[in-house]
C-alpha positions in Angstrom: -9.9 1.0 -22.2 -8.5 4.5 -22.7 -6.0 5.1 -25.4 -5.4 8.6 -24.1 -1.7 9.5 -23.9 -1.6 10.2 -20.2 1.0 12.9 -20.3 0.6 16.6 -19.5 2.8 19.7 -19.3 1.8 22.6 -17.0 3.7 26.0 -16.7 3.0 28.5 -14.0 4.7 31.8 -13.3 4.0 34.1 -10.4 6.0 36.8 -8.5 7.2 33.9 -6.3 8.0 31.0 -8.6 8.4 30.1 -12.3 7.7 26.4 -12.9 7.7 24.0 -15.9 6.4 20.5 -15.1 5.7 17.5 -17.3 4.4 14.2 -16.0 3.8 10.9 -17.7 1.6 8.6 -15.7 2.5 5.4 -17.6 6.3 6.0 -17.4 9.3 4.2 -16.2 10.3 6.2 -13.1 12.7 8.7 -14.9 13.0 12.1 -13.2 14.7 15.3 -14.2 14.1 17.7 -11.3 15.6 21.0 -10.3 13.9 23.0 -7.5 16.9 24.5 -5.7 16.1 22.4 -2.6 18.3 19.3 -2.6 16.1 17.2 -0.3 12.9 18.2 -2.2 14.6 17.1 -5.4 15.4 13.8 -3.8 11.8 13.4 -2.7 10.4 14.2 -6.1 12.9 11.7 -7.7 11.8 9.1 -5.2 8.1 9.9 -6.0 8.8 9.3 -9.7 10.9 6.2 -9.2 8.4 4.4 -6.9 5.3 5.5 -8.8 6.8 4.7 -12.2 6.0 8.2 -13.3 8.2 10.1 -15.7 8.7 13.6 -14.2 10.3 16.8 -15.3 10.3 19.7 -12.9 12.2 23.0 -13.3 11.4 25.5 -10.6 13.0 28.9 -10.0 11.6 30.0 -6.7 12.2 32.7 -4.0 14.4 30.5 -1.9 16.0 33.6 -0.3 12.7 33.8 1.7 12.2 30.2 2.5 11.1 26.9 0.9 7.3 27.4 1.3 6.4 28.9 -2.1 8.7 26.5 -4.0 7.2 23.4 -2.4 3.6 24.6 -2.5 3.8 25.8 -6.1 5.5 22.6 -7.4 2.6 20.7 -5.7 0.0 22.9 -7.4 1.6 22.4 -10.9 2.2 18.7 -10.4 -1.4 18.2 -9.2 -2.7 20.1 -12.2 -0.5 18.0 -14.5 -1.8 14.8 -13.0 -5.4 16.0 -13.3 -4.9 16.9 -17.0 -3.0 13.7 -17.8 -5.8 11.6 -16.3 -8.3 13.1 -18.6 -11.8 11.8 -17.9 -10.4 9.0 -15.7 -11.9 6.3 -17.9 -10.8 2.8 -17.0 -8.7 3.6 -13.9 -8.6 1.5 -10.8 -9.6 4.6 -8.7 -8.9 3.4 -5.1 -5.6 2.3 -3.5 -4.2 1.7 0.0 -0.5 1.3 0.8 1.9 1.3 3.8 5.6 1.8 3.3 8.4 1.4 5.9 11.7 3.1 6.0 13.8 1.8 8.9 11.8 2.9 12.0 9.3 5.1 10.1 6.1 3.8 8.6 3.8 5.9 6.3 0.4 4.9 5.1 -1.8 6.4 2.4 -5.4 5.7 1.2 -6.4 7.4 -2.0 -9.6 7.8 -4.1 -9.0 9.5 -7.5 -12.5 10.9 -7.1 -12.3 14.4 -8.6 -13.4 15.5 -5.1 -10.4 16.9 -3.3 -10.2 16.1 0.4 -7.1 15.7 2.7 -6.6 14.2 6.1 -3.3 13.8 7.9 -2.3 12.0 11.1 1.3 12.3 12.4 4.1 14.6 13.5 7.6 15.0 12.2 10.4 14.2 14.7 12.7 17.1 13.5 11.6 20.5 12.2 13.8 20.5 9.1 15.9 18.3 6.8 18.6 20.3 5.0 16.8 23.2 3.5 13.4 21.5 3.6 10.9 22.3 6.4 9.5 18.9 7.5 5.9 20.0 7.7 6.1 21.0 4.0 5.7 17.3 3.3 2.2 17.4 4.7 1.5 20.7 2.9 2.9 19.2 -0.4 0.6 16.2 -0.2 -2.5 18.4 0.7 -1.8 20.8 -2.2 -1.2 17.9 -4.6 -4.5 16.3 -3.6 -6.4 19.6 -3.9 -5.1 20.2 -7.5 -5.2 16.6 -8.7 -8.7 16.0 -7.4 -7.8 13.3 -4.9 -9.3 12.2 -1.6 -6.2 11.5 0.3 -5.6 10.1 3.9 -2.0 10.1 5.1 -0.4 8.9 8.3 3.2 8.6 9.5 5.1 7.5 12.6 8.8 7.4 13.3 11.7 8.9 15.0 13.7 10.5 12.2 12.2 13.2 10.0 14.2 12.2 6.9 12.8 8.7 7.1 9.3 9.9 7.9 9.1 12.3 5.0 10.7 9.8 2.6 8.3 7.1 3.6 5.4 9.5 3.0 6.6 10.4 -0.5 7.1 6.7 -1.3 3.7 5.6 0.0 2.1 8.5 -1.9 3.8 7.4 -5.1 2.7 3.8 -4.7 -0.9 4.6 -3.9 -1.2 7.1 -6.7 0.4 4.6 -9.1 -2.0 1.8 -8.0 -5.1 4.0 -8.2 -4.3 5.6 -11.6 -3.5 2.3 -13.3 -5.8 1.2 -16.1 -8.0 -1.8 -15.3 -8.1 -4.0 -18.4 -11.5 -5.3 -17.3 -13.0 -1.8 -17.3 -14.1 0.3 -20.3 -16.0 3.0 -18.5 -15.4 5.4 -15.6 -15.4 3.7 -12.2 -18.5 5.5 -10.8 -22.2 4.7 -10.9 -22.6 8.4 -11.8 -20.8 7.8 -15.0 -18.2 10.5 -14.3 -15.4 11.4 -11.9 
């Protein structure tokens, strides 16, 4: 069993964004998030709450252009923080599969914390935007997170209201990542016949 403190802090600064991010995998769902996009803050807080991750995100982005760089770069930094916090992935469950409803919307996720980033998505969003958040950025957030955290991630969503669809996606992503990154008390090694992930 790993005694590694599964916490990481990542800082990233470009001409488009400046981000500080700290994630604790074995947290209690506390979030302190400020991205300048209210709905995105709400989604990150929901991700922390339902995944029982402690999450701090401070992002100063070029919102005068649009939301793309802010959402994408937060996903990059959050993915890097998860990757660092997981360490060598010793003792993790590795796989998880969840479906989460929110009123008429249903989102599903299947994840393998494999170290081999892949992303697949099935679904469309019923409205183009939610507040200052472009709906399709939810898909892009998940893909960018997967690429930087080393996840194989399959996502799907159906519904009639984009707010519900995106929120269900963030919640099912939180639940699957939580399930897959938990430590299995029966396992003392890395869950791979190769001996490494």
